[in-house]
DOLO-746021 format. One record per residue: y, x, z of N, C-alpha, C, CB in turn. Coordinates in steps of 0.02 Angstrom, whole numbers, padded with zeros to 5 digits, always signed. Glycine has a CB too. Layout:
// DOLO-746021
YXZYXZYXZYXZ/...
END
This chain:
// DOLO-746021
+07350+05131+03372+07327+05080+03418+07299+05020+03379+07384+05058+03463/+07333+05001+03326+07309+04944+03286+07242+04959+03253+07361+04926+03233/+07235+05021+03229+07172+05040+03197+07115+05038+03248+07178+05110+03166/+07127+05060+03308+07076+05059+03360+07056+04988+03377+07100+05095+03423/+07105+04944+03383+07091+04874+03399+07053+04840+03342+07157+04836+03412/+07071+04856+03280+07037+04827+03223+06964+04852+03220+07073+04845+03158/+06954+04916+03231+06887+04944+03231+06845+04914+03287+06890+05020+03239/+06873+04906+03345+06838+04876+03401+06819+04803+03385+06880+04879+03465/+06865+04767+03354+06851+04698+03335+06795+04693+03284+06913+04666+03307/+06795+04737+03236+06742+04738+03186+06674+04754+03216+06757+04788+03131/+06672+04802+03262+06610+04819+03295+06583+04762+03338+06619+04882+03338/+06627+04729+03375+06606+04672+03415+06581+04615+03372+06664+04648+03459/+06616+04602+03317+06595+04549+03271+06527+04564+03241+06646+04540+03215/+06515+04626+03223+06450+04645+03194+06394+04639+03246+06453+04717+03167/+06408+04655+03309+06356+04649+03360+06340+04576+03373+06378+04684+03425/+06389+04532+03373+06376+04461+03383+06337+04432+03324+06441+04422+03393/+06353+04453+03264+06317+04429+03205+06244+04451+03206+06351+04453+03141/+06232+04512+03229+06164+04537+03232+06123+04500+03284+06164+04612+03247/+06153+04480+03339+06116+04445+03391+06103+04372+03375+06153+04450+03457/+06137+04345+03325+06130+04274+03307+06077+04263+03253+06196+04247+03283/+06039+04314+03235+05988+04306+03183+05932+04261+03208+05960+04375+03163/+05901+04228+03161+05846+04182+03177+05783+04220+03195+05833+04135+03118/+05744+04191+03240+05679+04219+03260+05627+04189+03212+05662+04203+03335/+05598+04229+03167+05553+04201+03116+05481+04193+03140+05554+04245+03056/+05466+04211+03201+05396+04211+03224+05381+04145+03261+05383+04271+03271/+05341+04103+03228+05326+04036+03253+05272+04036+03307+05305+03992+03196/+05228+04086+03309+05169+04084+03352+05165+04142+03401+05106+04083+03310/+05139+04128+03461+05128+04178+03513+05054+04180+03531+05171+04164+03576/+05029+04239+03547+04961+04247+03572+04966+04263+03646+04922+04302+03533/+04933+04222+03688+04930+04235+03759+04861+04262+03774+04945+04171+03801/+04857+04324+03795+04793+04356+03809+04775+04347+03882+04795+04430+03790/+04712+04346+03896+04688+04342+03965+04679+04271+03990+04736+04377+04009/+04689+04221+03947+04677+04152+03966+04720+04126+04023+04606+04144+03985/+04781+04150+04030+04826+04126+04082+04816+04161+04149+04817+04053+04090/+04777+04214+04151+04764+04250+04213+04806+04314+04218+04689+04267+04219/+04867+04311+04194+04910+04369+04199+04904+04418+04142+04897+04404+04262/+04878+04398+04086+04872+04443+04028+04938+04450+03992+04818+04418+03980/+04936+04485+03936+04997+04497+03897+05012+04440+03848+04990+04561+03859/+05071+04444+03819+05094+04396+03770+05122+04434+03710+05147+04347+03799/+05106+04409+03649+05131+04439+03588+05158+04382+03545+05075+04479+03550/+05223+04380+03533+05254+04326+03494+05279+04352+03427+05313+04296+03534/+05236+04387+03390+05256+04414+03325+05209+04391+03270+05257+04490+03328/+05196+04326+03267+05152+04299+03216+05188+04244+03178+05086+04271+03248/+05188+04250+03112+05220+04200+03069+05175+04140+03059+05239+04231+03002/+05109+04151+03054+05062+04097+03043+05013+04091+03101+05025+04107+02976/+04985+04032+03108+04934+04020+03159+04872+04062+03144+04915+03945+03162/+04856+04072+03081+04797+04112+03063+04805+04185+03086+04787+04110+02987/+04864+04213+03081+04876+04281+03105+04864+04285+03180+04948+04304+03088/+04889+04236+03216+04880+04235+03288+04806+04228+03307+04920+04177+03319/+04771+04183+03274+04700+04173+03289+04659+04236+03274+04673+04114+03249/+04677+04272+03222+04642+04334+03206+04654+04386+03260+04665+04361+03137/+04714+04387+03289+04730+04436+03340+04693+04423+03405+04805+04437+03353/+04681+04360+03423+04647+04345+03486+04571+04342+03478+04672+04280+03514/+04548+04344+03416+04476+04340+03403+04439+04397+03438+04462+04340+03328/+04394+04380+03483+04356+04430+03519+04392+04458+03580+04339+04485+03474/+04455+04442+03589+04493+04467+03646+04502+04416+03702+04561+04490+03623/+04491+04353+03686+04505+04300+03733+04578+04281+03730+04487+04322+03804/+04594+04225+03757+04663+04201+03756+04671+04142+03710+04710+04257+03735/+04732+04125+03696+04746+04067+03654+04813+04076+03617+04748+04002+03696/+04824+04036+03566+04886+04037+03527+04928+03976+03547+04872+04037+03451/+04993+03987+03550+05039+03933+03565+05102+03942+03522+05057+03930+03640/+05141+03888+03515+05203+03894+03478+05254+03933+03518+05230+03824+03460/+05294+03972+03483+05346+04012+03513+05405+03967+03533+05370+04069+03465/+05422+03966+03596+05477+03925+03620+05545+03949+03597+05476+03923+03695/+05549+04011+03573+05612+04039+03550+05618+04039+03474+05620+04110+03576/+05572+04007+03439+05573+04005+03366+05636+03969+03343+05509+03970+03338/+05673+04000+03298+05734+03970+03271+05734+03972+03195+05795+04005+03299/+05678+03984+03165+05673+03988+03092+05677+03919+03061+05609+04023+03071/+05664+03915+02996+05667+03851+02961+05614+03802+02987+05660+03861+02886/+05632+03739+02988+05583+03688+03008+05530+03682+02954+05618+03620+03020/+05469+03672+02976+05413+03665+02930+05413+03594+02903+05346+03682+02964/+05411+03588+02838+05407+03522+02806+05335+03504+02794+05447+03521+02740/+05321+03440+02793+05253+03417+02781+05230+03441+02713+05250+03340+02786/+05170+03469+02710+05142+03493+02648+05151+03568+02638+05173+03457+02591/+05195+03599+02678+05204+03671+02673+05148+03705+02712+05273+03693+02700/+05108+03743+02679+05049+03773+02710+05065+03826+02762+05006+03802+02657/+05114+03867+02748+05129+03923+02793+05199+03919+02822+05121+03988+02757/+05230+03861+02818+05297+03853+02847+05352+03883+02804+05300+03883+02914/+05336+03902+02742+05386+03931+02698+05415+03876+02654+05356+03988+02656/+05479+03883+02641+05511+03833+02598+05495+03848+02525+05587+03832+02610/+05487+03795+02487+05475+03802+02415+05541+03797+02378+05425+03749+02389/+05546+03832+02325+05608+03830+02284+05600+03785+02228+05627+03898+02259/
END
């Protein structure tokens, strides 16, 4: 019984840790210009998003669910320098 409870606790802990990961995608592409088109929020840089909507219509916006590192002034791509 103890082994089962311990295993269950470890599995639950691992699932909570996996769900708490940061969302690294800062930009979303909204296709269709707000007329019911699709949305793609898998872009790390604004340039990636702009390339995806080029010729397709739509616009890029910041991801409201972004939880990655804050961009510091002077960082070109939002990556931290060491």
